[in-house]
PQR file with spaces between the fields and no chain letter, atoms N, CA, C, O and H, PARSE charges and radii, in Angstrom:
ATOM       1  N    MET     1      -6.637  -27.237   -7.743 -0.4000 1.5000
ATOM       2  CA   MET     1      -7.215  -25.187   -7.331 -0.0000 2.0000
ATOM       3  C    MET     1      -7.222  -26.397   -5.431  0.5500 1.7000
ATOM       4  O    MET     1      -7.981  -27.316   -5.121 -0.5500 1.4000
ATOM       5  N    SER     2      -6.128  -25.819   -4.697 -0.4000 1.5000
ATOM       6  CA   SER     2      -7.106  -25.416   -3.055 -0.0000 2.0000
ATOM       7  C    SER     2      -7.367  -24.937   -3.108  0.5500 1.7000
ATOM       8  O    SER     2      -7.396  -24.100   -4.010 -0.5500 1.4000
ATOM       9  H    SER     2      -5.512  -25.073   -4.949  0.4000 1.0000
ATOM      10  N    ALA     3      -8.003  -25.039   -1.790 -0.4000 1.5000
ATOM      11  CA   ALA     3      -9.216  -24.157   -1.328 -0.0000 2.0000
ATOM      12  C    ALA     3      -7.834  -23.120   -0.250  0.5500 1.7000
ATOM      13  O    ALA     3      -6.759  -23.158    0.349 -0.5500 1.4000
ATOM      14  H    ALA     3      -7.980  -25.719   -1.057  0.4000 1.0000
ATOM      15  N    ILE     4      -9.179  -22.182   -0.749 -0.4000 1.5000
ATOM      16  CA   ILE     4      -8.312  -20.549    0.199 -0.0000 2.0000
ATOM      17  C    ILE     4      -8.852  -20.732    1.643  0.5500 1.7000
ATOM      18  O    ILE     4      -9.822  -21.337    2.100 -0.5500 1.4000
ATOM      19  H    ILE     4     -10.052  -22.151   -1.236  0.4000 1.0000
ATOM      20  N    LYS     5      -8.109  -20.170    2.054 -0.4000 1.5000
ATOM      21  CA   LYS     5      -8.215  -20.312    4.061 -0.0000 2.0000
ATOM      22  C    LYS     5      -8.402  -19.070    4.071  0.5500 1.7000
ATOM      23  O    LYS     5      -9.414  -18.588    4.582 -0.5500 1.4000
ATOM      24  H    LYS     5      -7.321  -19.678    1.683  0.4000 1.0000
ATOM      25  N    PHE     6      -6.850  -17.869    3.146 -0.4000 1.5000
ATOM      26  CA   PHE     6      -6.641  -16.939    4.284 -0.0000 2.0000
ATOM      27  C    PHE     6      -6.939  -16.144    3.551  0.5500 1.7000
ATOM      28  O    PHE     6      -7.974  -16.378    2.927 -0.5500 1.4000
ATOM      29  H    PHE     6      -6.028  -18.261    2.732  0.4000 1.0000
ATOM      30  N    HIS     7      -6.230  -14.870    3.265 -0.4000 1.5000
ATOM      31  CA   HIS     7      -6.498  -13.887    2.462 -0.0000 2.0000
ATOM      32  C    HIS     7      -4.802  -13.355    2.208  0.5500 1.7000
ATOM      33  O    HIS     7      -4.546  -12.216    1.819 -0.5500 1.4000
ATOM      34  H    HIS     7      -5.390  -14.680    3.772  0.4000 1.0000
ATOM      35  N    GLN     8      -3.884  -14.251    2.465 -0.4000 1.5000
ATOM      36  CA   GLN     8      -3.246  -14.306    1.964 -0.0000 2.0000
ATOM      37  C    GLN     8      -2.295  -15.246    0.995  0.5500 1.7000
ATOM      38  O    GLN     8      -1.148  -15.085    0.577 -0.5500 1.4000
ATOM      39  H    GLN     8      -4.092  -15.177    2.781  0.4000 1.0000
ATOM      40  N    ASP     9      -3.210  -16.236    0.830 -0.4000 1.5000
ATOM      41  CA   ASP     9      -3.701  -17.528    0.512 -0.0000 2.0000
ATOM      42  C    ASP     9      -3.357  -16.684   -1.880  0.5500 1.7000
ATOM      43  O    ASP     9      -2.666  -16.959   -2.861 -0.5500 1.4000
ATOM      44  H    ASP     9      -4.141  -16.367    1.170  0.4000 1.0000
ATOM      45  N    LEU    10      -4.819  -15.325   -1.306 -0.4000 1.5000
ATOM      46  CA   LEU    10      -4.917  -15.412   -2.706 -0.0000 2.0000
ATOM      47  C    LEU    10      -3.966  -14.782   -3.755  0.5500 1.7000
ATOM      48  O    LEU    10      -3.558  -13.691   -3.359 -0.5500 1.4000
ATOM      49  H    LEU    10      -5.380  -15.102   -0.509  0.4000 1.0000
ATOM      50  N    LYS    11      -3.441  -15.172   -5.097 -0.4000 1.5000
ATOM      51  CA   LYS    11      -2.205  -14.529   -5.109 -0.0000 2.0000
ATOM      52  C    LYS    11      -2.188  -12.863   -5.960  0.5500 1.7000
ATOM      53  O    LYS    11      -1.128  -12.444   -6.426 -0.5500 1.4000
ATOM      54  H    LYS    11      -3.773  -16.059   -5.419  0.4000 1.0000
ATOM      55  N    VAL    12      -3.511  -12.030   -6.068 -0.4000 1.5000
ATOM      56  CA   VAL    12      -3.150  -11.014   -5.874 -0.0000 2.0000
ATOM      57  C    VAL    12      -2.664  -10.450   -4.676  0.5500 1.7000
ATOM      58  O    VAL    12      -1.816   -9.569   -4.821 -0.5500 1.4000
ATOM      59  H    VAL    12      -4.372  -12.370   -5.689  0.4000 1.0000
ATOM      60  N    TYR    13      -3.114  -10.849   -3.132 -0.4000 1.5000
ATOM      61  CA   TYR    13      -2.637  -10.210   -2.465 -0.0000 2.0000
ATOM      62  C    TYR    13      -1.182  -10.635   -2.086  0.5500 1.7000
ATOM      63  O    TYR    13      -0.417   -9.930   -1.428 -0.5500 1.4000
ATOM      64  H    TYR    13      -3.803  -11.564   -3.015  0.4000 1.0000
ATOM      65  N    GLN    14      -0.835  -12.127   -2.685 -0.4000 1.5000
ATOM      66  CA   GLN    14       0.603  -12.536   -2.485 -0.0000 2.0000
ATOM      67  C    GLN    14       1.111  -10.948   -3.442  0.5500 1.7000
ATOM      68  O    GLN    14       2.062  -10.362   -2.924 -0.5500 1.4000
ATOM      69  H    GLN    14      -1.457  -12.700   -3.220  0.4000 1.0000
ATOM      70  N    LYS    15       0.547  -10.322   -4.691 -0.4000 1.5000
ATOM      71  CA   LYS    15       1.724  -10.104   -5.418 -0.0000 2.0000
ATOM      72  C    LYS    15       1.641   -8.282   -5.125  0.5500 1.7000
ATOM      73  O    LYS    15       2.622   -7.576   -4.891 -0.5500 1.4000
ATOM      74  H    LYS    15      -0.225  -10.799   -5.111  0.4000 1.0000
ATOM      75  N    SER    16       0.681   -7.967   -5.187 -0.4000 1.5000
ATOM      76  CA   SER    16      -0.136   -6.298   -3.946 -0.0000 2.0000
ATOM      77  C    SER    16       1.403   -6.267   -3.164  0.5500 1.7000
ATOM      78  O    SER    16       2.305   -5.430   -3.197 -0.5500 1.4000
ATOM      79  H    SER    16      -0.116   -8.541   -5.377  0.4000 1.0000
ATOM      80  N    PHE    17       1.278   -7.467   -2.509 -0.4000 1.5000
ATOM      81  CA   PHE    17       2.306   -7.206   -0.663 -0.0000 2.0000
ATOM      82  C    PHE    17       4.282   -7.131   -1.275  0.5500 1.7000
ATOM      83  O    PHE    17       5.341   -6.853   -0.712 -0.5500 1.4000
ATOM      84  H    PHE    17       0.545   -8.147   -2.483  0.4000 1.0000
ATOM      85  N    LYS    18       3.883   -7.550   -2.671 -0.4000 1.5000
ATOM      86  CA   LYS    18       4.837   -8.121   -2.483 -0.0000 2.0000
ATOM      87  C    LYS    18       5.923   -6.567   -2.936  0.5500 1.7000
ATOM      88  O    LYS    18       6.881   -6.125   -2.301 -0.5500 1.4000
ATOM      89  H    LYS    18       3.023   -7.775   -3.129  0.4000 1.0000
ATOM      90  N    THR    19       5.068   -5.836   -4.757 -0.4000 1.5000
ATOM      91  CA   THR    19       5.140   -5.033   -4.466 -0.0000 2.0000
ATOM      92  C    THR    19       4.913   -3.818   -3.345  0.5500 1.7000
ATOM      93  O    THR    19       5.757   -2.928   -3.447 -0.5500 1.4000
ATOM      94  H    THR    19       4.290   -6.196   -5.272  0.4000 1.0000
ATOM      95  N    ALA    20       4.275   -3.693   -2.670 -0.4000 1.5000
ATOM      96  CA   ALA    20       4.413   -2.365   -1.887 -0.0000 2.0000
ATOM      97  C    ALA    20       5.559   -2.881   -1.333  0.5500 1.7000
ATOM      98  O    ALA    20       6.388   -2.551   -2.182 -0.5500 1.4000
ATOM      99  H    ALA    20       3.589   -4.416   -2.587  0.4000 1.0000
ATOM     100  N    MET    21       5.989   -3.301   -0.723 -0.4000 1.5000
ATOM     101  CA   MET    21       7.937   -3.885   -0.365 -0.0000 2.0000
ATOM     102  C    MET    21       8.845   -3.552   -1.064  0.5500 1.7000
ATOM     103  O    MET    21       9.967   -3.204   -0.696 -0.5500 1.4000
ATOM     104  H    MET    21       5.317   -3.569   -0.034  0.4000 1.0000
ATOM     105  N    ILE    22       8.426   -3.632   -2.152 -0.4000 1.5000
ATOM     106  CA   ILE    22       9.714   -3.021   -3.332 -0.0000 2.0000
ATOM     107  C    ILE    22       9.185   -1.714   -3.419  0.5500 1.7000
ATOM     108  O    ILE    22       9.686   -1.467   -4.516 -0.5500 1.4000
ATOM     109  H    ILE    22       7.515   -3.915   -2.451  0.4000 1.0000
ATOM     110  N    ILE    23       8.430   -0.444   -3.072 -0.4000 1.5000
ATOM     111  CA   ILE    23       8.378    0.618   -2.860 -0.0000 2.0000
ATOM     112  C    ILE    23       8.529    0.652   -1.583  0.5500 1.7000
ATOM     113  O    ILE    23       9.186    1.693   -1.625 -0.5500 1.4000
ATOM     114  H    ILE    23       8.023   -0.645   -2.181  0.4000 1.0000
ATOM     115  N    PHE    24       8.501    0.481   -0.775 -0.4000 1.5000
ATOM     116  CA   PHE    24       8.827    0.855    1.247 -0.0000 2.0000
ATOM     117  C    PHE    24      10.226    0.531    0.762  0.5500 1.7000
ATOM     118  O    PHE    24      10.837    1.599    0.798 -0.5500 1.4000
ATOM     119  H    PHE    24       7.967   -0.364   -0.740  0.4000 1.0000
ATOM     120  N    GLU    25      11.241   -0.688    0.207 -0.4000 1.5000
ATOM     121  CA   GLU    25      12.336   -0.798    0.577 -0.0000 2.0000
ATOM     122  C    GLU    25      13.083    1.246   -0.077  0.5500 1.7000
ATOM     123  O    GLU    25      13.742    2.188    0.363 -0.5500 1.4000
ATOM     124  H    GLU    25      10.744   -1.556    0.177  0.4000 1.0000
ATOM     125  N    LEU    26      12.104    0.678   -1.718 -0.4000 1.5000
ATOM     126  CA   LEU    26      13.228    2.494   -2.723 -0.0000 2.0000
ATOM     127  C    LEU    26      12.532    3.517   -1.580  0.5500 1.7000
ATOM     128  O    LEU    26      13.152    4.208   -0.771 -0.5500 1.4000
ATOM     129  H    LEU    26      11.569   -0.088   -2.075  0.4000 1.0000
ATOM     130  N    SER    27      11.616    3.457   -1.680 -0.4000 1.5000
ATOM     131  CA   SER    27      10.859    5.072   -1.067 -0.0000 2.0000
ATOM     132  C    SER    27      12.233    5.307    0.789  0.5500 1.7000
ATOM     133  O    SER    27      12.380    6.419    1.295 -0.5500 1.4000
ATOM     134  H    SER    27      11.113    2.896   -2.337  0.4000 1.0000
ATOM     135  N    LYS    28      12.759    4.374    1.211 -0.4000 1.5000
ATOM     136  CA   LYS    28      13.939    4.806    1.854 -0.0000 2.0000
ATOM     137  C    LYS    28      14.665    5.553    2.052  0.5500 1.7000
ATOM     138  O    LYS    28      15.073    5.935    3.149 -0.5500 1.4000
ATOM     139  H    LYS    28      12.640    3.471    0.800  0.4000 1.0000
ATOM     140  N    SER    29      15.125    6.090    0.426 -0.4000 1.5000
ATOM     141  CA   SER    29      16.475    6.281    0.050 -0.0000 2.0000
ATOM     142  C    SER    29      15.875    7.361   -0.184  0.5500 1.7000
ATOM     143  O    SER    29      16.790    8.030   -0.664 -0.5500 1.4000
ATOM     144  H    SER    29      14.794    5.779   -0.465  0.4000 1.0000
ATOM     145  N    PHE    30      14.616    8.268   -0.185 -0.4000 1.5000
ATOM     146  CA   PHE    30      14.282    9.059   -0.520 -0.0000 2.0000
ATOM     147  C    PHE    30      14.940   10.555    0.829  0.5500 1.7000
ATOM     148  O    PHE    30      15.539   10.456    1.900 -0.5500 1.4000
ATOM     149  H    PHE    30      13.873    7.724    0.205  0.4000 1.0000
ATOM     150  N    SER    31      14.503   11.605    0.151 -0.4000 1.5000
ATOM     151  CA   SER    31      15.300   13.065    1.540 -0.0000 2.0000
ATOM     152  C    SER    31      13.263   12.650    2.394  0.5500 1.7000
ATOM     153  O    SER    31      12.192   12.078    2.191 -0.5500 1.4000
ATOM     154  H    SER    31      14.017   11.686   -0.719  0.4000 1.0000
ATOM     155  N    LYS    32      13.968   13.424    3.259 -0.4000 1.5000
ATOM     156  CA   LYS    32      12.709   13.931    4.263 -0.0000 2.0000
ATOM     157  C    LYS    32      11.714   13.939    4.252  0.5500 1.7000
ATOM     158  O    LYS    32      10.782   13.220    4.610 -0.5500 1.4000
ATOM     159  H    LYS    32      14.838   13.888    3.424  0.4000 1.0000
ATOM     160  N    GLU    33      11.980   15.417    3.506 -0.4000 1.5000
ATOM     161  CA   GLU    33      10.723   15.731    2.307 -0.0000 2.0000
ATOM     162  C    GLU    33      10.276   15.182    1.881  0.5500 1.7000
ATOM     163  O    GLU    33       9.178   14.932    2.380 -0.5500 1.4000
ATOM     164  H    GLU    33      12.738   16.001    3.215  0.4000 1.0000
ATOM     165  N    GLN    34      10.609   14.510    0.679 -0.4000 1.5000
ATOM     166  CA   GLN    34      10.231   13.699   -0.186 -0.0000 2.0000
ATOM     167  C    GLN    34       8.776   12.585    0.708  0.5500 1.7000
ATOM     168  O    GLN    34       7.568   12.427    0.531 -0.5500 1.4000
ATOM     169  H    GLN    34      11.500   14.713    0.274  0.4000 1.0000
ATOM     170  N    GLN    35       9.871   12.030    1.708 -0.4000 1.5000
ATOM     171  CA   GLN    35       9.075   10.982    2.764 -0.0000 2.0000
ATOM     172  C    GLN    35       7.200   11.407    3.210  0.5500 1.7000
ATOM     173  O    GLN    35       6.156   10.823    2.919 -0.5500 1.4000
ATOM     174  H    GLN    35      10.852   12.158    1.852  0.4000 1.0000
ATOM     175  N    ASN    36       7.447   12.536    3.929 -0.4000 1.5000
ATOM     176  CA   ASN    36       6.913   13.691    4.327 -0.0000 2.0000
ATOM     177  C    ASN    36       5.243   14.155    3.429  0.5500 1.7000
ATOM     178  O    ASN    36       4.040   14.324    3.624 -0.5500 1.4000
ATOM     179  H    ASN    36       8.295   13.010    4.166  0.4000 1.0000
ATOM     180  N    SER    37       6.424   14.179    2.272 -0.4000 1.5000
ATOM     181  CA   SER    37       4.947   14.418    0.764 -0.0000 2.0000
ATOM     182  C    SER    37       4.451   13.517    1.035  0.5500 1.7000
ATOM     183  O    SER    37       3.411   13.672    1.675 -0.5500 1.4000
ATOM     184  H    SER    37       7.402   14.042    2.114  0.4000 1.0000
ATOM     185  N    GLN    38       4.791   12.394    0.787 -0.4000 1.5000
ATOM     186  CA   GLN    38       4.346   10.614    0.674 -0.0000 2.0000
ATOM     187  C    GLN    38       3.462   10.977    2.188  0.5500 1.7000
ATOM     188  O    GLN    38       3.115   12.158    2.206 -0.5500 1.4000
ATOM     189  H    GLN    38       5.636   12.268    0.266  0.4000 1.0000
ATOM     190  N    ILE    39       3.230   10.541    2.881 -0.4000 1.5000
ATOM     191  CA   ILE    39       2.736   10.714    4.137 -0.0000 2.0000
ATOM     192  C    ILE    39       1.948   11.637    4.139  0.5500 1.7000
ATOM     193  O    ILE    39       0.937   10.939    4.056 -0.5500 1.4000
ATOM     194  H    ILE    39       3.511    9.582    2.867  0.4000 1.0000
ATOM     195  N    ARG    40       1.536   12.734    4.167 -0.4000 1.5000
ATOM     196  CA   ARG    40       1.031   13.367    3.453 -0.0000 2.0000
ATOM     197  C    ARG    40      -0.368   13.289    3.119  0.5500 1.7000
ATOM     198  O    ARG    40      -1.465   13.311    3.677 -0.5500 1.4000
ATOM     199  H    ARG    40       2.357   13.300    4.234  0.4000 1.0000
ATOM     200  N    ASP    41       0.436   13.129    1.297 -0.4000 1.5000
ATOM     201  CA   ASP    41      -0.899   12.972    0.108 -0.0000 2.0000
ATOM     202  C    ASP    41      -1.424   11.253    0.736  0.5500 1.7000
ATOM     203  O    ASP    41      -2.464   11.098    1.376 -0.5500 1.4000
ATOM     204  H    ASP    41       1.327   13.111    0.844  0.4000 1.0000
ATOM     205  N    ALA    42      -0.725   10.417    0.481 -0.4000 1.5000
ATOM     206  CA   ALA    42      -1.462    8.959    1.373 -0.0000 2.0000
ATOM     207  C    ALA    42      -2.569    9.002    2.388  0.5500 1.7000
ATOM     208  O    ALA    42      -3.545    8.254    2.329 -0.5500 1.4000
ATOM     209  H    ALA    42       0.120   10.544   -0.038  0.4000 1.0000
ATOM     210  N    LYS    43      -2.305   10.268    3.698 -0.4000 1.5000
ATOM     211  CA   LYS    43      -3.150   10.377    4.348 -0.0000 2.0000
ATOM     212  C    LYS    43      -4.684   11.092    3.673  0.5500 1.7000
ATOM     213  O    LYS    43      -5.819   10.810    4.058 -0.5500 1.4000
ATOM     214  H    LYS    43      -1.513   10.875    3.746  0.4000 1.0000
ATOM     215  N    GLN    44      -4.209   12.351    2.269 -0.4000 1.5000
ATOM     216  CA   GLN    44      -5.507   12.634    1.796 -0.0000 2.0000
ATOM     217  C    GLN    44      -6.304   11.544    0.427  0.5500 1.7000
ATOM     218  O    GLN    44      -7.415   11.316   -0.051 -0.5500 1.4000
ATOM     219  H    GLN    44      -3.287   12.581    1.956  0.4000 1.0000
ATOM     220  N    GLU    45      -5.392   11.284    0.323 -0.4000 1.5000
ATOM     221  CA   GLU    45      -5.772    9.982   -0.811 -0.0000 2.0000
ATOM     222  C    GLU    45      -6.923    8.966   -0.128  0.5500 1.7000
ATOM     223  O    GLU    45      -7.796    8.363   -0.752 -0.5500 1.4000
ATOM     224  H    GLU    45      -4.489   11.470    0.711  0.4000 1.0000
ATOM     225  N    ASN    46      -6.724    8.943    1.116 -0.4000 1.5000
ATOM     226  CA   ASN    46      -7.222    8.109    2.743 -0.0000 2.0000
ATOM     227  C    ASN    46      -8.594    8.584    3.079  0.5500 1.7000
ATOM     228  O    ASN    46      -9.391    7.646    3.056 -0.5500 1.4000
ATOM     229  H    ASN    46      -6.015    9.433    1.624  0.4000 1.0000
ATOM     230  N    ARG    47      -9.095    9.644    3.361 -0.4000 1.5000
ATOM     231  CA   ARG    47      -9.935   10.665    3.284 -0.0000 2.0000
ATOM     232  C    ARG    47     -10.597   11.013    2.338  0.5500 1.7000
ATOM     233  O    ARG    47     -11.726   11.343    2.700 -0.5500 1.4000
ATOM     234  H    ARG    47      -8.448   10.407    3.379  0.4000 1.0000
ATOM     235  N    ARG    48     -10.363   11.137    0.816 -0.4000 1.5000
ATOM     236  CA   ARG    48     -11.055   10.985   -0.185 -0.0000 2.0000
ATOM     237  C    ARG    48     -11.703    9.860   -0.048  0.5500 1.7000
ATOM     238  O    ARG    48     -12.933    9.850   -0.023 -0.5500 1.4000
ATOM     239  H    ARG    48      -9.446   10.868    0.522  0.4000 1.0000
ATOM     240  N    LEU    49     -11.027    8.836    0.052 -0.4000 1.5000
ATOM     241  CA   LEU    49     -11.556    7.166   -0.638 -0.0000 2.0000
ATOM     242  C    LEU    49     -12.315    7.232    0.741  0.5500 1.7000
ATOM     243  O    LEU    49     -13.450    7.127    0.277 -0.5500 1.4000
ATOM     244  H    LEU    49     -10.028    8.844    0.031  0.4000 1.0000
ATOM     245  N    GLY    50     -12.545    7.347    2.335 -0.4000 1.5000
ATOM     246  CA   GLY    50     -13.689    7.222    3.313 -0.0000 2.0000
ATOM     247  C    GLY    50     -14.700    8.173    2.846  0.5500 1.7000
ATOM     248  O    GLY    50     -15.826    7.863    3.235 -0.5500 1.4000
ATOM     249  H    GLY    50     -11.622    7.432    2.712  0.4000 1.0000
ATOM     250  N    PHE    51     -14.634    9.589    1.895 -0.4000 1.5000
ATOM     251  CA   PHE    51     -15.705    9.738    2.014 -0.0000 2.0000
ATOM     252  C    PHE    51     -16.273    9.651    0.700  0.5500 1.7000
ATOM     253  O    PHE    51     -17.028   10.556    0.344 -0.5500 1.4000
ATOM     254  H    PHE    51     -13.719    9.841    1.579  0.4000 1.0000
ATOM     255  N    SER    52     -15.961    8.462   -0.262 -0.4000 1.5000
ATOM     256  CA   SER    52     -16.461    8.272   -1.647 -0.0000 2.0000
ATOM     257  C    SER    52     -17.126    6.657   -0.818  0.5500 1.7000
ATOM     258  O    SER    52     -18.007    6.004   -1.378 -0.5500 1.4000
ATOM     259  H    SER    52     -15.348    7.727    0.028  0.4000 1.0000
ATOM     260  N    LEU    53     -16.706    6.358    0.129 -0.4000 1.5000
ATOM     261  CA   LEU    53     -17.222    4.982    0.298 -0.0000 2.0000
ATOM     262  C    LEU    53     -19.295    5.284    1.244  0.5500 1.7000
ATOM     263  O    LEU    53     -20.329    4.624    1.340 -0.5500 1.4000
ATOM     264  H    LEU    53     -15.991    6.888    0.584  0.4000 1.0000
ATOM     265  N    LEU    54     -18.812    6.610    1.670 -0.4000 1.5000
ATOM     266  CA   LEU    54     -20.180    7.353    2.834 -0.0000 2.0000
ATOM     267  C    LEU    54     -21.429    7.011    1.767  0.5500 1.7000
ATOM     268  O    LEU    54     -22.588    7.307    2.058 -0.5500 1.4000
ATOM     269  H    LEU    54     -17.972    7.147    1.592  0.4000 1.0000
């Protein structure tokens, strides 16, 4: 087993990044309305996450 020097070396990071890229590519085919809705939802979720960490 090799030493982990960077977060990119972690398997969980590599798999989650690959999954995020697949979702990103799929979302390109969505309508503008769907994309805007996803952006709005993501912003709201980020705010909720921030508040729950306080």
